MMTF fields as JSON, N, C-alpha, C and O atoms, coordinates in Angstrom:
{
  "mmtfVersion": "1.0.0",
  "mmtfProducer": "UNKNOWN",
  "numBonds": 379,
  "numAtoms": 380,
  "numGroups": 95,
  "numChains": 1,
  "numModels": 1,
  "chainsPerModel": [1],
  "groupsPerChain": [95],
  "chainIdList": ["A"],
  "bondAtomList": [4, 2, 8, 6, 12, 10, 16, 14, 20, 18, 24, 22, 28, 26, 32, 30, 36, 34, 40, 38, 44, 42, 48, 46, 52, 50, 56, 54, 60, 58, 64, 62, 68, 66, 72, 70, 76, 74, 80, 78, 84, 82, 88, 86, 92, 90, 96, 94, 100, 98, 104, 102, 108, 106, 112, 110, 116, 114, 120, 118, 124, 122, 128, 126, 132, 130, 136, 134, 140, 138, 144, 142, 148, 146, 152, 150, 156, 154, 160, 158, 164, 162, 168, 166, 172, 170, 176, 174, 180, 178, 184, 182, 188, 186, 192, 190, 196, 194, 200, 198, 204, 202, 208, 206, 212, 210, 216, 214, 220, 218, 224, 222, 228, 226, 232, 230, 236, 234, 240, 238, 244, 242, 248, 246, 252, 250, 256, 254, 260, 258, 264, 262, 268, 266, 272, 270, 276, 274, 280, 278, 284, 282, 288, 286, 292, 290, 296, 294, 300, 298, 304, 302, 308, 306, 312, 310, 316, 314, 320, 318, 324, 322, 328, 326, 332, 330, 336, 334, 340, 338, 344, 342, 348, 346, 352, 350, 356, 354, 360, 358, 364, 362, 368, 366, 372, 370, 376, 374],
  "bondOrderList": [1, 1, 1, 1, 1, 1, 1, 1, 1, 1, 1, 1, 1, 1, 1, 1, 1, 1, 1, 1, 1, 1, 1, 1, 1, 1, 1, 1, 1, 1, 1, 1, 1, 1, 1, 1, 1, 1, 1, 1, 1, 1, 1, 1, 1, 1, 1, 1, 1, 1, 1, 1, 1, 1, 1, 1, 1, 1, 1, 1, 1, 1, 1, 1, 1, 1, 1, 1, 1, 1, 1, 1, 1, 1, 1, 1, 1, 1, 1, 1, 1, 1, 1, 1, 1, 1, 1, 1, 1, 1, 1, 1, 1, 1],
  "groupList": [{"groupName": "UNK", "atomNameList": ["N", "CA", "C", "O"], "elementList": ["N", "C", "C", "O"], "formalChargeList": [0, 0, 0, 0], "bondAtomList": [1, 0, 2, 1, 3, 2], "bondOrderList": [1, 1, 2], "singleLetterCode": "X", "chemCompType": "L-PEPTIDE LINKING"}],
  "groupTypeList": [0, 0, 0, 0, 0, 0, 0, 0, 0, 0, 0, 0, 0, 0, 0, 0, 0, 0, 0, 0, 0, 0, 0, 0, 0, 0, 0, 0, 0, 0, 0, 0, 0, 0, 0, 0, 0, 0, 0, 0, 0, 0, 0, 0, 0, 0, 0, 0, 0, 0, 0, 0, 0, 0, 0, 0, 0, 0, 0, 0, 0, 0, 0, 0, 0, 0, 0, 0, 0, 0, 0, 0, 0, 0, 0, 0, 0, 0, 0, 0, 0, 0, 0, 0, 0, 0, 0, 0, 0, 0, 0, 0, 0, 0, 0],
  "groupIdList": [1, 2, 3, 4, 5, 6, 7, 8, 9, 10, 11, 12, 13, 14, 15, 16, 17, 18, 19, 20, 21, 22, 23, 24, 25, 26, 27, 28, 29, 30, 31, 32, 33, 34, 35, 36, 37, 38, 39, 40, 41, 42, 43, 44, 45, 46, 47, 48, 49, 50, 51, 52, 53, 54, 55, 56, 57, 58, 59, 60, 61, 62, 63, 64, 65, 66, 67, 68, 69, 70, 71, 72, 73, 74, 75, 76, 77, 78, 79, 80, 81, 82, 83, 84, 85, 86, 87, 88, 89, 90, 91, 92, 93, 94, 95],
  "secStructList": [7, 7, 7, 7, 2, 2, 2, 2, 2, 2, 2, 2, 2, 2, 6, 6, 7, 7, 7, 7, 2, 2, 2, 2, 2, 2, 2, 2, 2, 2, 2, 2, 2, 2, 2, 2, 2, 2, 2, 2, 2, 2, 2, 1, 7, 7, 6, 6, 7, 7, 7, 7, 1, 1, 1, 1, 7, 7, 7, 7, 7, 7, 7, 7, 7, 7, 7, 7, 1, 7, 7, 7, 2, 2, 2, 2, 2, 2, 6, 1, 1, 7, 3, 3, 6, 6, 3, 3, 7, 7, 7, 7, 7, 7, 7],
  "xCoordList": [50.077, 50.49, 49.663, 48.456, 50.313, 49.646, 50.104, 51.278, 49.183, 49.491, 49.702, 48.989, 50.677, 50.907, 50.06, 49.457, 50.023, 49.276, 49.9, 49.19, 51.225, 51.883, 51.467, 51.265, 51.347, 50.916, 49.505, 49.226, 48.629, 47.243, 47.185, 46.428, 47.953, 47.993, 48.493, 47.95, 49.523, 50.064, 49.065, 48.895, 48.395, 47.375, 46.246, 45.766, 45.828, 44.757, 45.213, 44.443, 46.465, 46.969, 47.054, 46.655, 47.571, 47.708, 46.341, 46.217, 45.347, 44.008, 43.152, 41.976, 43.738, 43.041, 41.783, 40.746, 41.9, 40.804, 41.19, 42.245, 40.317, 40.59, 40.277, 39.12, 41.31, 41.164, 41.766, 42.941, 40.941, 41.443, 42.258, 42.22, 43.001, 43.798, 42.922, 43.334, 41.708, 40.801, 40.309, 40.028, 40.205, 39.702, 40.813, 40.531, 42.068, 43.192, 43.178, 43.373, 42.951, 42.989, 41.859, 42.068, 40.67, 39.533, 39.781, 39.469, 40.329, 40.64, 41.724, 41.665, 42.715, 43.782, 43.211, 43.587, 42.309, 41.691, 40.899, 40.996, 40.122, 39.312, 40.195, 39.939, 41.237, 42.122, 42.886, 43.093, 43.309, 44.014, 43.099, 43.553, 41.816, 40.852, 40.703, 40.653, 40.632, 40.505, 41.741, 41.614, 42.926, 44.152, 44.266, 44.773, 43.797, 43.809, 42.887, 43.236, 41.718, 40.78, 41.407, 41.252, 42.105, 42.774, 43.831, 43.955, 44.597, 45.591, 44.962, 45.514, 43.811, 43.089, 42.65, 42.774, 42.134, 41.674, 42.846, 42.699, 43.989, 45.173, 45.682, 46.292, 45.447, 45.934, 45.12, 45.585, 43.934, 43.082, 43.655, 44.009, 43.735, 44.239, 43.14, 42.126, 43.334, 42.345, 42.814, 42.236, 43.857, 44.324, 43.268, 42.682, 43.047, 42.057, 40.642, 39.72, 40.443, 39.11, 39.046, 39.887, 38.044, 37.896, 37.313, 36.424, 37.797, 37.194, 35.752, 35.398, 34.919, 33.51, 33.167, 33.718, 32.268, 31.799, 30.693, 30.459, 30.014, 28.906, 28.849, 29.254, 28.352, 28.307, 27.3, 27.41, 26.339, 25.352, 25.457, 25.938, 25.006, 24.967, 23.782, 22.667, 24.041, 22.992, 23.239, 24.352, 22.197, 22.287, 21.322, 20.163, 21.803, 20.981, 20.21, 20.804, 18.905, 18.079, 17.97, 17.416, 18.488, 18.489, 17.308, 16.95, 16.721, 15.659, 16.226, 17.312, 15.494, 15.947, 15.95, 15.027, 16.978, 17.108, 16.265, 16.735, 15.03, 14.119, 13.391, 13.086, 13.112, 12.402, 10.943, 10.293, 10.445, 9.07, 8.184, 6.959, 8.783, 8.009, 7.759, 8.596, 6.622, 6.335, 7.289, 7.732, 7.596, 8.473, 7.691, 6.84, 7.956, 7.252, 8.181, 7.903, 9.293, 10.282, 9.69, 9.942, 8.92, 8.344, 7.404, 7.383, 6.639, 5.742, 6.528, 6.145, 7.607, 8.409, 9.137, 9.241, 9.637, 10.364, 9.396, 9.811, 8.148, 7.177, 6.933, 6.616, 7.072, 6.833, 8.124, 8.078, 9.271, 10.54, 10.739, 10.281, 11.413, 11.619, 12.467, 12.181, 13.52, 14.363, 14.897, 15.459, 14.709, 15.158, 15.81, 15.335, 16.911, 17.557, 18.116, 18.872, 17.765, 18.206, 17.937, 18.762, 16.813, 16.455, 17.138, 17.016, 17.859, 18.556, 17.929, 17.461, 17.925, 17.443, 18.526, 19.68, 18.175, 19.134, 18.937, 17.815, 20.033, 19.997, 20.919, 21.83, 20.713, 21.602, 22.994, 23.18, 23.98, 25.388, 25.589, 25.182, 26.203, 26.392, 27.815, 28.012, 28.794, 30.201, 30.732, 30.591, 31.328, 31.851, 33.323, 33.95],
  "yCoordList": [-6.504, -6.617, -7.683, -7.779, -8.479, -9.584, -9.63, -9.407, -9.916, -9.983, -11.433, -12.334, -11.639, -12.977, -13.121, -12.154, -14.324, -14.546, -13.747, -13.276, -13.594, -12.81, -11.328, -10.658, -10.84, -9.451, -9.239, -8.248, -10.173, -10.072, -10.145, -9.404, -11.006, -11.123, -9.824, -9.362, -9.237, -7.974, -6.839, -6.04, -6.766, -5.734, -5.869, -4.873, -7.107, -7.345, -6.923, -6.345, -7.224, -6.856, -5.35, -4.797, -4.664, -3.218, -2.506, -1.454, -3.078, -2.471, -2.98, -2.634, -3.797, -4.326, -5.105, -4.978, -5.918, -6.778, -8.203, -8.679, -8.887, -10.288, -11.169, -11.286, -11.793, -12.699, -14.027, -14.104, -15.092, -16.403, -16.966, -16.447, -18.033, -18.667, -19.172, -19.161, -19.616, -20.102, -18.969, -19.193, -17.766, -16.628, -15.94, -15.156, -16.239, -15.555, -15.783, -14.843, -17.014, -17.317, -16.616, -16.09, -16.6, -15.923, -14.408, -13.751, -13.877, -12.436, -12.111, -11.077, -12.986, -12.771, -12.744, -11.896, -13.669, -13.707, -12.433, -11.871, -11.986, -10.781, -9.548, -8.737, -9.411, -8.256, -8.28, -7.236, -9.473, -9.553, -9.228, -8.65, -9.591, -9.214, -7.704, -7.128, -7.06, -5.613, -4.943, -3.997, -5.427, -4.87, -5.094, -4.234, -6.241, -6.515, -5.53, -5.024, -5.264, -4.314, -2.913, -2.191, -2.546, -1.226, -1.178, -0.164, -2.247, -2.297, -2.16, -1.488, -2.796, -2.696, -1.246, -0.733, -0.591, 0.789, 1.735, 2.702, 1.475, 2.316, 2.144, 3.064, 1.0, 0.719, 1.465, 1.599, 1.938, 2.606, 4.003, 4.745, 4.341, 5.647, 6.689, 6.651, 7.612, 8.65, 10.019, 11.024, 10.078, 11.379, 11.981, 11.289, 13.274, 13.956, 13.865, 14.368, 13.243, 13.127, 14.07, 14.011, 14.945, 15.917, 15.247, 14.403, 15.606, 15.069, 15.525, 16.624, 14.672, 14.994, 15.104, 14.375, 16.005, 16.127, 15.134, 14.782, 14.684, 13.742, 12.866, 13.292, 11.655, 10.742, 11.176, 10.773, 11.982, 12.503, 14.011, 14.622, 14.61, 16.065, 16.57, 16.683, 16.872, 17.321, 18.778, 19.176, 19.557, 20.96, 21.24, 20.825, 21.94, 22.275, 23.556, 24.605, 23.46, 24.634, 25.407, 24.904, 26.605, 27.409, 28.365, 28.912, 28.553, 29.536, 30.811, 30.813, 31.876, 33.145, 33.059, 32.501, 33.605, 33.54, 34.662, 35.783, 34.332, 35.321, 34.687, 33.495, 35.502, 35.014, 34.74, 35.58, 33.566, 33.219, 33.138, 33.185, 33.016, 32.94, 34.354, 35.238, 34.568, 35.901, 36.231, 35.333, 37.503, 37.949, 37.992, 38.864, 37.074, 36.998, 37.295, 36.916, 37.98, 38.269, 39.057, 38.728, 40.075, 40.907, 40.081, 40.266, 39.181, 38.349, 37.397, 37.178, 36.831, 35.9, 36.655, 36.148, 37.847, 38.576, 39.176, 39.488, 39.333, 39.864, 38.871, 39.281, 37.583, 36.575, 36.062, 35.189, 36.573, 36.121, 36.712, 37.824, 35.992, 36.488, 37.775, 38.678, 37.855, 39.049, 39.319, 38.437, 40.558, 40.968, 42.347, 43.189, 42.557, 43.86, 44.146, 43.335, 45.258, 45.664, 44.599, 44.4, 43.912, 42.9, 41.563, 40.681, 41.379, 40.121, 39.46, 40.137, 38.135, 37.382, 37.342, 37.048, 37.633, 37.569, 36.24, 35.865, 35.541, 34.247, 34.271, 35.096, 33.385, 33.374, 32.942, 32.155, 33.436, 33.082, 31.615, 31.201, 30.845, 29.423, 29.108, 28.29, 29.747, 29.479, 30.636, 31.802, 30.308, 31.327, 31.527, 32.359],
  "zCoordList": [-164.415, -163.026, -162.36, -162.58, -161.551, -160.88, -159.433, -159.139, -158.54, -157.122, -156.7, -157.144, -155.85, -155.272, -154.009, -153.542, -153.466, -152.225, -151.08, -150.191, -151.1, -150.057, -150.151, -149.138, -151.394, -151.598, -151.064, -150.389, -151.372, -150.913, -149.39, -148.763, -148.81, -147.336, -146.717, -145.713, -147.311, -146.791, -146.926, -146.005, -148.09, -148.292, -147.275, -146.733, -147.019, -146.045, -144.633, -143.866, -144.317, -142.988, -142.863, -141.839, -143.893, -143.853, -143.781, -143.153, -144.414, -144.415, -143.26, -143.155, -142.401, -141.216, -141.572, -140.921, -142.629, -143.037, -142.741, -143.16, -142.007, -141.662, -142.857, -143.263, -143.425, -144.553, -144.147, -143.789, -144.204, -143.85, -144.993, -146.109, -144.716, -145.763, -146.893, -148.053, -146.563, -147.589, -148.493, -149.67, -147.953, -148.726, -149.535, -150.441, -149.203, -149.898, -151.397, -152.168, -151.82, -153.257, -153.996, -155.089, -153.415, -154.059, -154.102, -155.096, -153.047, -153.014, -154.025, -154.691, -154.145, -155.114, -156.537, -157.346, -156.834, -158.168, -158.461, -159.552, -157.485, -157.677, -157.88, -158.77, -157.05, -157.197, -158.509, -159.128, -158.941, -160.212, -161.39, -162.377, -161.302, -162.344, -162.412, -163.499, -161.247, -161.198, -161.804, -162.582, -161.452, -161.976, -163.482, -164.203, -163.954, -165.398, -166.13, -167.197, -165.556, -166.156, -166.205, -167.189, -165.149, -165.138, -166.224, -166.912, -166.396, -167.455, -168.843, -169.715, -169.043, -170.324, -170.569, -171.681, -169.514, -169.692, -169.953, -170.7, -169.36, -169.595, -171.026, -171.572, -171.635, -172.974, -174.057, -175.188, -173.721, -174.7, -174.986, -174.069, -176.28, -176.688, -176.505, -177.202, -175.581, -175.319, -175.733, -175.32, -176.545, -177.002, -177.937, -178.77, -177.774, -178.593, -178.07, -178.712, -176.932, -176.34, -175.157, -174.26, -175.153, -174.075, -172.853, -172.979, -171.656, -170.439, -170.31, -170.737, -169.719, -169.57, -168.085, -167.26, -167.753, -166.39, -166.087, -164.931, -167.139, -166.983, -168.231, -169.313, -168.081, -169.202, -170.277, -171.435, -169.892, -170.861, -170.881, -169.926, -171.969, -172.044, -171.236, -171.745, -169.967, -169.069, -168.741, -168.396, -168.852, -168.515, -167.375, -167.413, -166.371, -165.227, -165.531, -165.779, -165.507, -165.739, -164.434, -163.456, -164.415, -163.213, -163.235, -164.278, -162.09, -161.984, -161.392, -160.811, -161.543, -160.993, -159.487, -158.893, -158.859, -157.409, -156.795, -156.598, -156.507, -155.925, -154.755, -154.77, -153.732, -152.559, -152.954, -153.577, -152.588, -152.934, -151.695, -151.813, -150.507, -149.258, -148.751, -148.933, -148.122, -147.587, -146.425, -145.71, -146.247, -145.174, -143.873, -143.7, -142.955, -141.676, -140.511, -139.374, -140.799, -139.772, -138.613, -137.454, -138.9, -137.841, -136.942, -135.725, -137.544, -136.735, -135.849, -134.7, -136.346, -135.536, -134.42, -133.303, -134.703, -133.683, -132.642, -131.526, -132.993, -132.032, -130.904, -129.787, -131.166, -130.118, -129.504, -128.637, -129.924, -129.374, -127.985, -127.724, -127.087, -125.72, -125.676, -124.89, -126.533, -126.51, -127.91, -128.559, -128.362, -129.7, -129.539, -128.777, -130.274, -130.264, -131.657, -132.191, -132.238, -133.564, -134.609, -135.501, -134.529, -135.507, -135.301, -136.151, -134.191, -133.892, -132.672, -131.756, -132.671, -131.526, -130.47, -130.781, -129.22, -128.112, -127.391, -127.052, -127.164, -126.507, -125.311, -125.264, -124.331, -123.181, -123.537, -124.466, -122.821, -123.065, -122.675, -121.589, -123.538, -123.304, -122.842, -121.943, -123.45, -123.124, -122.281, -122.65, -121.174, -120.298, -120.544, -119.889]
}
């Protein structure tokens, strides 16, 4: 697949990118190279190859989900202006 100068101009207009007449030819060349690369990748036979989540075999080592910080809730609520049933009370913002 190859793009003409009119195609490139239309794509630039649709994407709201200002491309001067001098830049059209360079942009056309770059876009055609990208499309050629895509065509080459589509031509490769990938049947029998499993999709990969990552390019390398990476395994995430998970740690046990346990609290490591001391529980200071009582100390924080002791200095709060208003607390009820373990919840902080704040002024109403939306009427």
